[in-house]
C-alpha positions in Angstrom: -33.4 8.5 20.9 -35.2 11.5 22.2 -37.4 13.7 20.0 -35.1 16.7 20.1 -32.1 14.7 18.9 -34.3 12.9 16.3 -35.4 16.3 14.9 -31.8 17.6 14.7 -30.7 14.4 12.9 -33.7 14.7 10.5 -32.7 18.4 9.8 -29.1 17.4 9.2 -30.3 14.7 6.9 -32.3 17.2 4.9 -29.3 19.5 4.6 -27.1 16.6 3.5 -29.8 15.3 1.1 -29.9 12.0 2.9 -33.5 10.9 2.6 -33.7 8.3 5.4 -31.5 9.5 8.3 -32.0 6.3 10.2 -30.3 4.2 7.5 -27.6 6.9 7.1 -27.2 7.5 10.8 -23.5 6.6 10.9 -22.8 8.8 7.9 -24.7 11.7 9.4 -23.0 11.4 12.8 -19.6 11.1 11.1 -20.3 14.3 9.2 -21.4 16.1 12.3 -18.3 15.0 14.2 -16.1 16.1 11.3 -17.6 19.6 11.4 -17.3 19.8 15.2 -13.6 18.7 15.1 -12.8 21.1 12.3 -14.2 24.0 14.3 -13.0 23.1 17.8 -9.9 20.8 17.5 -6.8 23.0 18.1 -4.6 20.6 16.0 -6.9 21.0 13.0 -7.1 24.8 13.6 -3.2 24.9 13.6 -3.1 22.9 10.4 -5.5 25.2 8.6 -3.4 28.2 9.8 -0.2 26.6 8.6 -1.7 25.9 5.2 -3.0 29.4 4.9 0.4 30.9 5.7 2.1 28.6 3.3 -0.3 29.7 0.6 0.4 33.3 1.4 4.1 32.7 1.0 3.4 31.2 -2.5 1.1 34.1 -3.5 2.6 37.3 -2.2 -0.3 39.3 -3.6 -2.5 37.8 -0.8 0.1 38.3 1.9 -1.8 41.3 3.3 -5.0 39.4 3.6 -6.0 39.3 7.2 -7.8 36.5 9.0 -10.5 38.3 10.9 -10.6 35.5 13.5 -7.0 36.2 14.4 -7.0 40.0 14.3 -8.7 42.4 16.7 -11.6 44.4 15.4 -10.7 47.7 13.9 -12.4 50.8 15.2 -12.6 54.1 13.5 -11.6 57.1 15.6 -14.4 59.6 16.3 -13.9 63.3 16.4 
């Protein structure tokens, strides 16, 4: 394992409160993969979107909440 990867794993272990990352290596790698998949996997992104829309249907008061990642940035007109 190179020094850069070892440093990243040690930092992840600190964040996760895992004292000895070498003994918790599988757990740390699994956690990192979960995070990456949650952010990048289109199927998981679709599932989050589906759940959010279903929740908005249940709670109409939140129906106007906008997901900033899906909407274009608003600009204010200048005079």
